[in-house]
A tleap script that builds the chain and sets N, CA, C and O, in Angstrom:
source leaprc.protein.ff14SB
mol = sequence {
  NGLN VAL GLN LEU VAL GLU SER GLY GLY GLY
  LEU VAL GLN ALA GLY GLY SER LEU ARG LEU
  ALA CYS ALA VAL SER GLY GLY ALA PHE ASN
  ASN TYR ALA MET GLY TRP PHE ARG GLN ALA
  PRO GLY LEU GLU ARG GLY PHE VAL ALA THR
  ILE SER MET SER GLY GLY SER THR SER TYR
  ALA ASP SER VAL LYS GLY ARG PHE THR ILE
  SER ARG ASP ASN ASP LYS ASN THR VAL TYR
  LEU GLN MET ASN ASN LEU LYS PRO GLU ASP
  THR ALA VAL TYR TYR CYS ALA GLY ARG ILE
  ALA LEU GLU GLU ARG THR TYR TYR SER ARG
  SER GLN TYR ALA TYR TRP GLY GLN GLY THR
  GLN VAL THR VAL SER CSER
}
set mol.1.N position { -33.453 34.319 23.276 }
set mol.1.CA position { -31.606 34.408 23.900 }
set mol.1.C position { -30.774 35.310 22.955 }
set mol.1.O position { -31.049 35.106 21.772 }
set mol.2.N position { -29.345 36.734 23.276 }
set mol.2.CA position { -28.555 36.373 22.464 }
set mol.2.C position { -27.467 35.669 22.181 }
set mol.2.O position { -26.852 35.020 23.027 }
set mol.3.N position { -27.172 35.748 21.033 }
set mol.3.CA position { -27.040 35.027 20.254 }
set mol.3.C position { -25.669 35.625 18.987 }
set mol.3.O position { -26.062 36.369 18.088 }
set mol.4.N position { -24.387 35.300 19.022 }
set mol.4.CA position { -23.448 35.937 18.519 }
set mol.4.C position { -22.819 34.602 17.099 }
set mol.4.O position { -22.449 33.457 17.360 }
set mol.5.N position { -22.865 35.110 15.951 }
set mol.5.CA position { -21.912 34.373 14.872 }
set mol.5.C position { -20.599 34.835 14.522 }
set mol.5.O position { -20.588 36.065 14.572 }
set mol.6.N position { -19.624 34.415 14.228 }
set mol.6.CA position { -18.296 35.032 14.258 }
set mol.6.C position { -18.342 34.306 12.452 }
set mol.6.O position { -19.070 33.315 12.380 }
set mol.7.N position { -17.708 34.689 11.213 }
set mol.7.CA position { -17.353 34.827 10.683 }
set mol.7.C position { -16.418 35.266 9.465 }
set mol.7.O position { -15.926 36.352 9.769 }
set mol.8.N position { -15.993 34.865 8.246 }
set mol.8.CA position { -14.633 34.949 8.448 }
set mol.8.C position { -13.480 34.640 7.922 }
set mol.8.O position { -13.043 34.838 6.788 }
set mol.9.N position { -12.899 34.005 9.085 }
set mol.9.CA position { -12.107 33.178 9.397 }
set mol.9.C position { -11.398 32.483 7.887 }
set mol.9.O position { -12.083 32.457 6.865 }
set mol.10.N position { -10.037 31.966 7.901 }
set mol.10.CA position { -10.108 30.539 6.666 }
set mol.10.C position { -8.147 30.690 6.616 }
set mol.10.O position { -7.421 31.104 7.520 }
set mol.11.N position { -7.849 30.316 5.590 }
set mol.11.CA position { -6.867 30.241 5.606 }
set mol.11.C position { -5.561 31.753 4.652 }
set mol.11.O position { -5.680 32.590 3.757 }
set mol.12.N position { -4.776 31.409 5.340 }
set mol.12.CA position { -3.905 32.952 4.846 }
set mol.12.C position { -2.403 32.443 4.604 }
set mol.12.O position { -1.789 31.597 5.255 }
set mol.13.N position { -1.983 33.176 3.506 }
set mol.13.CA position { -0.459 33.945 4.089 }
set mol.13.C position { 0.221 34.469 4.733 }
set mol.13.O position { -0.188 35.603 4.978 }
set mol.14.N position { 1.433 34.151 5.333 }
set mol.14.CA position { 1.836 35.459 5.612 }
set mol.14.C position { 1.619 36.690 5.748 }
set mol.14.O position { 2.601 36.997 5.072 }
set mol.15.N position { 1.119 37.837 6.077 }
set mol.15.CA position { 1.287 38.811 5.349 }
set mol.15.C position { 0.614 39.424 5.299 }
set mol.15.O position { 0.715 40.651 5.280 }
set mol.16.N position { -0.821 38.421 5.240 }
set mol.16.CA position { -1.523 38.911 3.996 }
set mol.16.C position { -2.485 38.716 4.693 }
set mol.16.O position { -2.071 38.086 5.666 }
set mol.17.N position { -4.304 39.004 4.843 }
set mol.17.CA position { -5.534 40.043 5.204 }
set mol.17.C position { -6.442 38.897 5.117 }
set mol.17.O position { -6.578 38.041 4.242 }
set mol.18.N position { -7.134 39.125 6.435 }
set mol.18.CA position { -8.890 38.526 7.236 }
set mol.18.C position { -9.505 39.385 7.372 }
set mol.18.O position { -8.773 40.369 7.265 }
set mol.19.N position { -10.987 39.815 7.656 }
set mol.19.CA position { -11.324 40.601 7.890 }
set mol.19.C position { -12.893 39.002 8.884 }
set mol.19.O position { -13.684 38.150 8.479 }
set mol.20.N position { -12.347 39.652 10.415 }
set mol.20.CA position { -13.671 38.998 10.918 }
set mol.20.C position { -15.218 39.197 11.078 }
set mol.20.O position { -15.062 40.331 11.532 }
set mol.21.N position { -16.276 39.082 11.085 }
set mol.21.CA position { -17.228 39.844 11.044 }
set mol.21.C position { -17.921 39.306 13.106 }
set mol.21.O position { -17.131 38.688 13.820 }
set mol.22.N position { -19.141 39.628 13.577 }
set mol.22.CA position { -19.480 39.324 14.593 }
set mol.22.C position { -21.236 39.789 14.740 }
set mol.22.O position { -21.791 40.580 15.502 }
set mol.23.N position { -21.584 39.209 14.023 }
set mol.23.CA position { -23.052 39.018 13.997 }
set mol.23.C position { -24.142 39.207 15.504 }
set mol.23.O position { -24.015 38.152 16.126 }
set mol.24.N position { -24.874 39.909 16.070 }
set mol.24.CA position { -25.546 39.834 17.366 }
set mol.24.C position { -26.754 40.202 16.423 }
set mol.24.O position { -27.075 40.912 15.470 }
set mol.25.N position { -27.366 38.935 17.610 }
set mol.25.CA position { -28.932 38.696 18.127 }
set mol.25.C position { -29.265 38.241 19.303 }
set mol.25.O position { -28.809 37.570 20.228 }
set mol.26.N position { -30.751 39.147 18.799 }
set mol.26.CA position { -31.374 38.814 20.778 }
set mol.26.C position { -31.342 40.195 21.890 }
set mol.26.O position { -32.156 40.661 22.687 }
set mol.27.N position { -30.463 40.420 21.622 }
set mol.27.CA position { -30.595 41.758 22.283 }
set mol.27.C position { -30.037 43.519 21.616 }
set mol.27.O position { -30.117 43.954 20.467 }
set mol.28.N position { -29.319 44.393 23.269 }
set mol.28.CA position { -29.360 45.390 22.566 }
set mol.28.C position { -28.280 45.743 22.633 }
set mol.28.O position { -27.778 46.247 23.637 }
set mol.29.N position { -27.482 45.460 21.128 }
set mol.29.CA position { -26.573 45.248 20.779 }
set mol.29.C position { -25.785 47.496 20.746 }
set mol.29.O position { -24.843 48.023 20.155 }
set mol.30.N position { -26.639 47.924 21.511 }
set mol.30.CA position { -26.141 49.550 21.774 }
set mol.30.C position { -25.468 49.152 22.534 }
set mol.30.O position { -24.266 49.244 22.287 }
set mol.31.N position { -25.893 48.510 23.840 }
set mol.31.CA position { -25.578 49.172 25.517 }
set mol.31.C position { -24.742 47.468 25.200 }
set mol.31.O position { -25.041 46.739 26.146 }
set mol.32.N position { -24.045 46.890 24.411 }
set mol.32.CA position { -23.118 46.229 24.378 }
set mol.32.C position { -21.321 46.717 24.287 }
set mol.32.O position { -21.093 47.580 23.439 }
set mol.33.N position { -20.085 46.201 25.115 }
set mol.33.CA position { -19.403 46.236 25.520 }
set mol.33.C position { -18.693 45.398 24.172 }
set mol.33.O position { -19.785 45.122 23.674 }
set mol.34.N position { -17.859 44.879 23.356 }
set mol.34.CA position { -17.510 43.705 22.331 }
set mol.34.C position { -16.533 43.698 22.404 }
set mol.34.O position { -15.886 44.746 22.410 }
set mol.35.N position { -15.892 42.301 22.508 }
set mol.35.CA position { -14.542 41.729 22.222 }
set mol.35.C position { -14.008 40.387 20.973 }
set mol.35.O position { -14.690 39.581 20.341 }
set mol.36.N position { -12.601 40.613 21.008 }
set mol.36.CA position { -12.175 39.487 20.392 }
set mol.36.C position { -11.425 39.401 21.248 }
set mol.36.O position { -10.939 40.260 21.984 }
set mol.37.N position { -11.210 37.635 21.153 }
set mol.37.CA position { -10.224 36.796 21.925 }
set mol.37.C position { -9.811 35.348 21.263 }
set mol.37.O position { -10.583 34.439 20.958 }
set mol.38.N position { -8.850 35.372 21.169 }
set mol.38.CA position { -7.885 33.806 20.054 }
set mol.38.C position { -7.971 32.593 21.591 }
set mol.38.O position { -7.953 32.749 22.812 }
set mol.39.N position { -8.052 31.603 20.804 }
set mol.39.CA position { -7.485 30.192 21.474 }
set mol.39.C position { -6.625 28.895 20.758 }
set mol.39.O position { -7.151 27.793 20.601 }
set mol.40.N position { -5.196 29.206 20.344 }
set mol.40.CA position { -4.786 28.523 19.365 }
set mol.40.C position { -4.269 27.137 20.603 }
set mol.40.O position { -4.457 27.172 21.819 }
set mol.41.N position { -3.720 26.216 19.951 }
set mol.41.CA position { -3.694 24.348 20.505 }
set mol.41.C position { -2.764 24.368 21.743 }
set mol.41.O position { -1.604 24.780 21.735 }
set mol.42.N position { -3.542 23.781 22.987 }
set mol.42.CA position { -2.546 23.881 24.380 }
set mol.42.C position { -2.555 24.765 25.242 }
set mol.42.O position { -2.200 24.683 26.418 }
set mol.43.N position { -3.418 26.605 24.047 }
set mol.43.CA position { -3.095 27.868 25.228 }
set mol.43.C position { -4.760 28.317 25.572 }
set mol.43.O position { -5.904 28.178 25.139 }
set mol.44.N position { -3.899 29.013 26.783 }
set mol.44.CA position { -5.802 29.570 27.165 }
set mol.44.C position { -5.943 29.955 25.889 }
set mol.44.O position { -5.284 29.768 24.866 }
set mol.45.N position { -7.224 30.701 26.224 }
set mol.45.CA position { -8.294 31.331 25.289 }
set mol.45.C position { -7.537 32.841 26.048 }
set mol.45.O position { -7.556 33.002 27.268 }
set mol.46.N position { -6.769 34.059 24.886 }
set mol.46.CA position { -6.621 35.105 25.328 }
set mol.46.C position { -6.965 36.189 24.716 }
set mol.46.O position { -7.344 36.172 23.545 }
set mol.47.N position { -6.856 37.543 25.606 }
set mol.47.CA position { -7.623 39.113 24.893 }
set mol.47.C position { -6.859 40.037 23.574 }
set mol.47.O position { -5.884 40.789 23.587 }
set mol.48.N position { -7.586 39.694 22.702 }
set mol.48.CA position { -6.641 40.537 21.473 }
set mol.48.C position { -7.823 41.538 20.652 }
set mol.48.O position { -7.481 41.728 19.484 }
set mol.49.N position { -9.193 42.240 21.041 }
set mol.49.CA position { -8.993 43.403 20.957 }
set mol.49.C position { -10.681 44.096 21.846 }
set mol.49.O position { -11.610 43.355 21.524 }
set mol.50.N position { -11.039 44.966 22.556 }
set mol.50.CA position { -12.207 45.198 22.333 }
set mol.50.C position { -12.576 46.838 22.202 }
set mol.50.O position { -11.883 47.848 22.328 }
set mol.51.N position { -14.020 46.616 21.885 }
set mol.51.CA position { -13.980 48.262 21.931 }
set mol.51.C position { -16.116 48.354 22.747 }
set mol.51.O position { -17.058 47.567 22.837 }
set mol.52.N position { -15.815 49.924 23.148 }
set mol.52.CA position { -17.123 50.105 23.605 }
set mol.52.C position { -18.494 50.433 22.957 }
set mol.52.O position { -18.726 50.488 21.750 }
set mol.53.N position { -19.566 50.690 24.225 }
set mol.53.CA position { -20.414 50.668 23.103 }
set mol.53.C position { -20.730 51.421 22.212 }
set mol.53.O position { -21.658 51.083 21.478 }
set mol.54.N position { -19.988 52.801 21.981 }
set mol.54.CA position { -20.502 53.446 20.541 }
set mol.54.C position { -19.456 53.616 19.650 }
set mol.54.O position { -19.204 54.538 18.873 }
set mol.55.N position { -18.496 51.849 20.057 }
set mol.55.CA position { -16.961 52.688 19.362 }
set mol.55.C position { -15.994 53.633 19.585 }
set mol.55.O position { -14.850 53.656 19.129 }
set mol.56.N position { -16.638 54.563 20.463 }
set mol.56.CA position { -15.306 55.779 21.460 }
set mol.56.C position { -13.978 55.626 22.254 }
set mol.56.O position { -13.233 56.419 22.830 }
set mol.57.N position { -13.988 53.801 21.977 }
set mol.57.CA position { -13.112 53.476 22.956 }
set mol.57.C position { -12.638 52.259 21.949 }
set mol.57.O position { -13.483 51.745 21.217 }
set mol.58.N position { -11.072 51.743 21.924 }
set mol.58.CA position { -10.933 50.520 21.954 }
set mol.58.C position { -9.614 50.569 22.863 }
set mol.58.O position { -8.915 51.279 23.586 }
set mol.59.N position { -9.814 49.057 22.194 }
set mol.59.CA position { -8.020 49.043 22.950 }
set mol.59.C position { -7.086 46.876 21.999 }
set mol.59.O position { -7.421 45.952 21.258 }
set mol.60.N position { -6.018 47.310 22.765 }
set mol.60.CA position { -5.347 46.043 21.503 }
set mol.60.C position { -4.898 44.987 22.479 }
set mol.60.O position { -5.123 45.494 23.578 }
set mol.61.N position { -4.184 43.326 22.737 }
set mol.61.CA position { -2.999 42.915 22.553 }
set mol.61.C position { -2.313 43.691 21.841 }
set mol.61.O position { -2.677 44.146 20.756 }
set mol.62.N position { -0.439 44.076 22.824 }
set mol.62.CA position { 0.422 44.153 22.371 }
set mol.62.C position { 0.622 43.813 21.022 }
set mol.62.O position { 1.067 44.442 20.062 }
set mol.63.N position { -0.152 41.765 21.287 }
set mol.63.CA position { 0.307 41.319 20.029 }
set mol.63.C position { 0.275 41.981 18.805 }
set mol.63.O position { 1.261 42.020 18.069 }
set mol.64.N position { -0.474 42.349 18.616 }
set mol.64.CA position { -1.835 43.068 16.704 }
set mol.64.C position { -1.702 44.278 17.108 }
set mol.64.O position { -1.667 45.040 16.141 }
set mol.65.N position { -1.553 45.157 18.757 }
set mol.65.CA position { -1.441 46.700 18.493 }
set mol.65.C position { -0.647 46.839 16.705 }
set mol.65.O position { 0.426 46.269 16.504 }
set mol.66.N position { -1.359 47.661 15.538 }
set mol.66.CA position { -0.528 48.224 14.806 }
set mol.66.C position { -1.365 46.931 13.817 }
set mol.66.O position { -1.442 46.903 12.589 }
set mol.67.N position { -1.652 46.421 14.320 }
set mol.67.CA position { -1.973 44.942 12.477 }
set mol.67.C position { -3.107 45.273 12.676 }
set mol.67.O position { -3.678 45.931 11.806 }
set mol.68.N position { -4.061 44.776 14.376 }
set mol.68.CA position { -5.350 44.144 14.152 }
set mol.68.C position { -6.682 45.818 14.035 }
set mol.68.O position { -6.903 46.414 15.089 }
set mol.69.N position { -6.945 46.006 13.536 }
set mol.69.CA position { -8.325 46.567 13.974 }
set mol.69.C position { -9.896 45.915 14.751 }
set mol.69.O position { -10.548 44.882 14.902 }
set mol.70.N position { -9.882 47.023 14.991 }
set mol.70.CA position { -11.882 46.323 15.862 }
set mol.70.C position { -12.199 47.786 15.970 }
set mol.70.O position { -11.761 48.792 16.527 }
set mol.71.N position { -13.591 47.261 14.820 }
set mol.71.CA position { -14.475 48.390 15.149 }
set mol.71.C position { -15.791 47.745 14.621 }
set mol.71.O position { -15.893 46.591 14.203 }
set mol.72.N position { -17.114 48.988 14.737 }
set mol.72.CA position { -18.294 47.730 15.045 }
set mol.72.C position { -19.776 48.808 14.380 }
set mol.72.O position { -19.672 50.033 14.311 }
set mol.73.N position { -20.813 48.197 14.035 }
set mol.73.CA position { -21.401 49.140 13.147 }
set mol.73.C position { -23.108 48.731 13.756 }
set mol.73.O position { -23.764 47.710 13.552 }
set mol.74.N position { -23.341 49.544 14.279 }
set mol.74.CA position { -24.530 50.029 15.510 }
set mol.74.C position { -25.778 49.467 14.436 }
set mol.74.O position { -26.589 48.714 14.976 }
set mol.75.N position { -25.970 49.725 13.168 }
set mol.75.CA position { -26.963 49.829 12.379 }
set mol.75.C position { -27.296 48.435 11.797 }
set mol.75.O position { -28.365 48.230 11.223 }
set mol.76.N position { -26.658 47.793 11.908 }
set mol.76.CA position { -25.686 46.207 11.622 }
set mol.76.C position { -25.675 45.363 12.758 }
set mol.76.O position { -26.310 44.325 12.573 }
set mol.77.N position { -25.175 45.475 13.835 }
set mol.77.CA position { -25.279 44.425 14.740 }
set mol.77.C position { -24.482 43.562 14.901 }
set mol.77.O position { -24.515 42.396 15.295 }
set mol.78.N position { -23.111 44.837 14.259 }
set mol.78.CA position { -22.241 43.679 13.877 }
set mol.78.C position { -20.812 44.196 14.713 }
set mol.78.O position { -20.588 45.360 15.046 }
set mol.79.N position { -19.798 42.857 14.989 }
set mol.79.CA position { -18.785 43.856 15.251 }
set mol.79.C position { -17.155 42.989 14.366 }
set mol.79.O position { -17.008 41.809 14.048 }
set mol.80.N position { -16.542 43.741 14.266 }
set mol.80.CA position { -15.496 43.494 12.968 }
set mol.80.C position { -14.408 43.274 13.335 }
set mol.80.O position { -14.251 43.954 14.349 }
set mol.81.N position { -13.434 42.660 13.102 }
set mol.81.CA position { -11.718 42.669 13.268 }
set mol.81.C position { -11.000 42.534 11.950 }
set mol.81.O position { -10.778 41.637 11.136 }
set mol.82.N position { -10.796 43.515 12.061 }
set mol.82.CA position { -9.468 43.788 10.964 }
set mol.82.C position { -7.961 43.183 10.327 }
set mol.82.O position { -6.893 43.767 10.511 }
set mol.83.N position { -8.063 42.280 9.779 }
set mol.83.CA position { -6.431 41.675 10.575 }
set mol.83.C position { -5.416 41.448 9.236 }
set mol.83.O position { -5.540 40.952 8.116 }
set mol.84.N position { -4.311 42.121 10.034 }
set mol.84.CA position { -3.197 42.517 8.759 }
set mol.84.C position { -1.868 42.171 9.155 }
set mol.84.O position { -1.387 41.825 10.234 }
set mol.85.N position { -1.256 42.404 7.675 }
set mol.85.CA position { -0.520 41.723 8.126 }
set mol.85.C position { 0.096 40.379 9.361 }
set mol.85.O position { 1.020 40.402 10.174 }
set mol.86.N position { -0.951 39.278 8.990 }
set mol.86.CA position { -1.412 38.728 9.813 }
set mol.86.C position { 0.496 37.440 9.571 }
set mol.86.O position { 1.324 37.552 8.667 }
set mol.87.N position { 0.514 36.718 10.416 }
set mol.87.CA position { 1.998 36.204 11.041 }
set mol.87.C position { 1.529 34.513 11.935 }
set mol.87.O position { 0.919 34.527 13.004 }
set mol.88.N position { 1.769 33.781 11.545 }
set mol.88.CA position { 2.144 32.477 11.415 }
set mol.88.C position { 1.200 31.815 12.987 }
set mol.88.O position { 0.338 30.953 13.159 }
set mol.89.N position { 2.281 33.204 14.283 }
set mol.89.CA position { 1.456 32.618 15.500 }
set mol.89.C position { 0.169 33.858 15.505 }
set mol.89.O position { -0.545 34.066 16.486 }
set mol.90.N position { 0.109 34.280 14.758 }
set mol.90.CA position { -1.619 34.864 14.957 }
set mol.90.C position { -2.922 32.879 14.651 }
set mol.90.O position { -3.876 32.380 15.248 }
set mol.91.N position { -2.188 32.554 13.579 }
set mol.91.CA position { -2.793 30.915 14.640 }
set mol.91.C position { -3.781 30.671 16.028 }
set mol.91.O position { -3.455 30.589 17.212 }
set mol.92.N position { -5.559 30.567 15.161 }
set mol.92.CA position { -6.034 30.304 16.288 }
set mol.92.C position { -7.827 30.369 15.776 }
set mol.92.O position { -8.432 30.846 14.815 }
set mol.93.N position { -8.070 29.876 16.577 }
set mol.93.CA position { -9.724 30.255 16.436 }
set mol.93.C position { -10.195 31.272 16.802 }
set mol.93.O position { -9.658 31.590 17.864 }
set mol.94.N position { -10.971 32.018 16.477 }
set mol.94.CA position { -11.268 33.840 17.367 }
set mol.94.C position { -12.261 33.487 17.467 }
set mol.94.O position { -12.711 32.564 16.788 }
set mol.95.N position { -12.992 34.203 18.467 }
set mol.95.CA position { -14.148 34.240 19.170 }
set mol.95.C position { -14.389 35.468 19.060 }
set mol.95.O position { -13.423 36.155 18.728 }
set mol.96.N position { -15.591 36.111 19.266 }
set mol.96.CA position { -16.696 36.910 19.704 }
set mol.96.C position { -17.007 37.377 21.121 }
set mol.96.O position { -17.159 36.497 21.968 }
set mol.97.N position { -17.087 38.274 21.375 }
set mol.97.CA position { -17.681 38.159 23.603 }
set mol.97.C position { -18.309 39.241 23.217 }
set mol.97.O position { -17.839 39.941 22.321 }
set mol.98.N position { -19.693 39.598 23.956 }
set mol.98.CA position { -20.474 40.785 24.903 }
set mol.98.C position { -20.501 40.584 25.758 }
set mol.98.O position { -20.194 39.602 26.434 }
set mol.99.N position { -21.221 42.290 26.082 }
set mol.99.CA position { -21.900 41.898 27.622 }
set mol.99.C position { -21.720 43.662 27.379 }
set mol.99.O position { -21.009 44.551 26.910 }
set mol.100.N position { -23.516 43.201 28.422 }
set mol.100.CA position { -24.021 45.204 28.547 }
set mol.100.C position { -23.394 45.664 29.410 }
set mol.100.O position { -23.357 45.055 30.479 }
set mol.101.N position { -22.938 46.454 29.311 }
set mol.101.CA position { -21.910 47.726 30.020 }
set mol.101.C position { -23.042 48.768 30.064 }
set mol.101.O position { -24.113 49.043 29.523 }
set mol.102.N position { -22.175 49.199 31.038 }
set mol.102.CA position { -23.213 50.365 31.625 }
set mol.102.C position { -22.191 51.619 31.420 }
set mol.102.O position { -22.310 52.732 31.934 }
set mol.103.N position { -21.440 51.294 30.783 }
set mol.103.CA position { -21.269 53.087 30.955 }
set mol.103.C position { -19.359 52.671 29.597 }
set mol.103.O position { -18.532 51.769 29.462 }
set mol.104.N position { -19.599 53.772 29.109 }
set mol.104.CA position { -18.890 53.735 28.061 }
set mol.104.C position { -17.234 53.753 28.270 }
set mol.104.O position { -16.611 54.740 28.661 }
set mol.105.N position { -16.590 52.337 27.899 }
set mol.105.CA position { -15.228 52.014 28.431 }
set mol.105.C position { -15.562 50.456 27.654 }
set mol.105.O position { -16.563 50.062 27.055 }
set mol.106.N position { -13.702 49.519 28.092 }
set mol.106.CA position { -13.969 48.763 27.408 }
set mol.106.C position { -13.997 47.434 28.597 }
set mol.106.O position { -14.558 47.764 29.642 }
set mol.107.N position { -13.679 46.565 28.579 }
set mol.107.CA position { -13.002 45.114 29.095 }
set mol.107.C position { -12.166 44.160 28.281 }
set mol.107.O position { -12.273 43.924 27.078 }
set mol.108.N position { -11.156 43.560 29.312 }
set mol.108.CA position { -10.549 42.916 29.177 }
set mol.108.C position { -9.944 41.572 29.354 }
set mol.108.O position { -8.957 41.040 28.844 }
set mol.109.N position { -10.688 41.237 30.093 }
set mol.109.CA position { -10.696 40.177 30.588 }
set mol.109.C position { -11.941 38.654 30.544 }
set mol.109.O position { -13.098 38.607 30.961 }
set mol.110.N position { -11.082 37.550 29.852 }
set mol.110.CA position { -12.820 37.136 29.582 }
set mol.110.C position { -13.986 36.533 30.174 }
set mol.110.O position { -15.074 36.279 29.657 }
set mol.111.N position { -13.315 36.234 32.074 }
set mol.111.CA position { -14.427 36.388 32.617 }
set mol.111.C position { -15.956 37.636 32.952 }
set mol.111.O position { -16.961 37.417 33.629 }
set mol.112.N position { -15.559 38.949 32.144 }
set mol.112.CA position { -16.253 39.418 31.707 }
set mol.112.C position { -17.735 40.071 31.019 }
set mol.112.O position { -18.636 40.884 31.225 }
set mol.113.N position { -17.133 38.855 29.871 }
set mol.113.CA position { -18.178 38.607 29.223 }
set mol.113.C position { -19.377 37.473 29.248 }
set mol.113.O position { -19.095 36.336 29.626 }
set mol.114.N position { -20.258 37.688 28.979 }
set mol.114.CA position { -21.245 37.456 28.933 }
set mol.114.C position { -22.322 36.539 28.231 }
set mol.114.O position { -23.269 35.810 28.528 }
set mol.115.N position { -21.458 37.109 26.852 }
set mol.115.CA position { -22.416 36.059 25.301 }
set mol.115.C position { -20.519 35.982 24.933 }
set mol.115.O position { -19.532 36.643 25.259 }
set mol.116.N position { -20.777 34.872 24.157 }
set mol.116.CA position { -19.777 34.345 23.432 }
set mol.116.C position { -20.242 33.731 21.970 }
set mol.116.O position { -21.437 33.487 21.803 }
set mol.117.N position { -19.269 33.476 20.886 }
set mol.117.CA position { -20.081 32.932 19.777 }
set mol.117.C position { -18.970 31.140 19.736 }
set mol.117.O position { -18.228 30.644 20.584 }
set mol.118.N position { -19.284 30.784 18.668 }
set mol.118.CA position { -18.493 29.680 18.500 }
set mol.118.C position { -17.505 30.112 18.004 }
set mol.118.O position { -16.795 29.112 18.108 }
set mol.119.N position { -16.965 30.760 17.588 }
set mol.119.CA position { -15.181 30.738 17.388 }
set mol.119.C position { -15.109 30.458 15.845 }
set mol.119.O position { -16.007 29.875 15.238 }
set mol.120.N position { -13.840 30.976 15.209 }
set mol.120.CA position { -14.176 30.456 14.002 }
set mol.120.C position { -12.420 30.303 13.696 }
set mol.120.O position { -11.759 30.832 14.589 }
set mol.121.N position { -11.715 29.757 12.740 }
set mol.121.CA position { -10.604 29.394 11.994 }
set mol.121.C position { -10.063 30.485 11.660 }
set mol.121.O position { -10.728 31.332 11.064 }
set mol.122.N position { -8.364 30.754 12.066 }
set mol.122.CA position { -8.263 31.681 11.738 }
set mol.122.C position { -6.181 31.156 11.715 }
set mol.122.O position { -5.305 31.143 12.579 }
set mol.123.N position { -6.229 30.808 10.199 }
set mol.123.CA position { -4.799 29.525 9.299 }
set mol.123.C position { -4.416 30.141 9.838 }
set mol.123.O position { -4.947 30.282 10.940 }
set mol.124.N position { -2.811 31.271 9.400 }
set mol.124.CA position { -1.751 31.541 8.890 }
set mol.124.C position { -0.992 30.856 8.191 }
set mol.124.O position { -0.587 29.898 8.848 }
set mol.125.N position { -0.608 30.875 7.200 }
set mol.125.CA position { 0.680 29.510 6.867 }
set mol.125.C position { 1.835 30.779 6.417 }
set mol.125.O position { 1.840 31.913 5.937 }
set mol.126.N position { 2.835 29.673 6.962 }
set mol.126.CA position { 4.471 30.674 6.947 }
set mol.126.C position { 4.957 30.383 5.133 }
set mol.126.O position { 5.992 30.874 4.685 }
savepdb mol mol.pdb
quit
């Protein structure tokens, strides 16, 4: 079956950077659109970023635009989230998500994704 495993979370000071990675196995990664979501305590899991099958299209939540970058390496079956200029409000569990895509497009909603990782904690101290 398809498995997604996130890594790269941790504790960082405000203004710092982290790079999350999500390794995908058990499926045809080249045919997956991928996304990152996050969930802070007491809040719903929300959209962060998404990338199309080939990486040609990306989209971001307004709160992270200009600070976060999503990318993918289809040879390594891995999607990344580079997070710069981190803020305390970025503190959350970050989840990687994937779905089969029949066309080159991005997906924003949790309900559109079939596969999920277990999450990785990102904590930003002030």
